[in-house]
C-alpha positions in Angstrom: -32.9 11.2 20.8 -34.1 8.4 23.0 -30.7 8.4 24.7 -31.1 12.1 25.6 -34.6 11.5 27.0 -33.5 8.6 29.1 -30.5 10.6 30.5 -32.8 13.5 31.4 -35.2 11.2 33.2 -32.4 9.5 35.1 -31.2 12.9 36.4 -34.6 14.0 37.7 -36.3 10.7 38.6 -37.7 10.7 42.1 -37.6 14.5 42.5 -40.7 16.6 42.6 -40.6 19.8 40.5 -40.5 23.0 42.4 -41.7 26.5 41.6 -39.1 29.2 41.1 -39.4 32.9 40.7 -38.7 34.4 37.3 -35.2 35.8 37.1 -31.6 35.2 36.0 -30.0 31.9 37.1 -26.6 30.6 36.6 -26.6 27.3 34.6 -24.1 24.7 33.4 -25.1 23.3 30.0 -24.7 19.7 29.1 -22.3 19.0 26.2 -25.4 18.1 24.0 -26.9 21.6 24.6 -23.6 23.4 23.9 -23.2 21.4 20.7 -26.7 22.2 19.5 -26.3 25.9 20.4 -23.0 26.3 18.6 -24.3 24.4 15.6 -27.3 26.7 15.4 -25.1 29.8 15.7 -22.8 28.4 13.0 -25.8 27.9 10.7 -27.0 31.5 11.4 -23.8 33.3 10.8 -20.5 32.1 12.4 -19.0 31.9 9.0 -17.1 34.3 6.8 -19.6 34.4 3.9 -22.5 35.5 6.1 -20.3 38.2 7.6 -19.1 39.4 4.2 -22.7 39.5 2.9 -23.9 41.4 6.0 -26.4 38.7 7.0 -24.5 37.5 10.1 -25.3 38.6 13.6 -21.6 39.4 13.9 -21.6 41.9 11.0 -20.8 45.4 12.2 -20.0 44.1 15.7 -16.3 43.3 15.5 -14.5 44.4 18.6 -17.7 44.8 20.6 -18.3 42.7 23.7 -21.2 40.3 22.9 -21.3 37.9 25.9 -20.2 37.8 29.6 -16.5 37.2 30.2 -17.5 34.0 32.0 -18.5 32.5 28.5 -15.6 31.0 26.7 -15.9 29.1 23.4 -12.9 27.1 22.3 -12.4 24.8 19.4 
């Protein structure tokens, strides 16, 4: 975790934070964030057993659009 913290500090060092209005903003996630997000989704229900048992967020949603077409998840 120390490496992640030092990386974040390097990216913002010397810059003052600014106020922004609440709203929707386009973002690009770091590989670490994508990995954490997909791991969490996998834990919650990206596996067949959870779908079969009806405890996955994917249960009963097959064929339904769930995310924007700009989002692509590849293995």
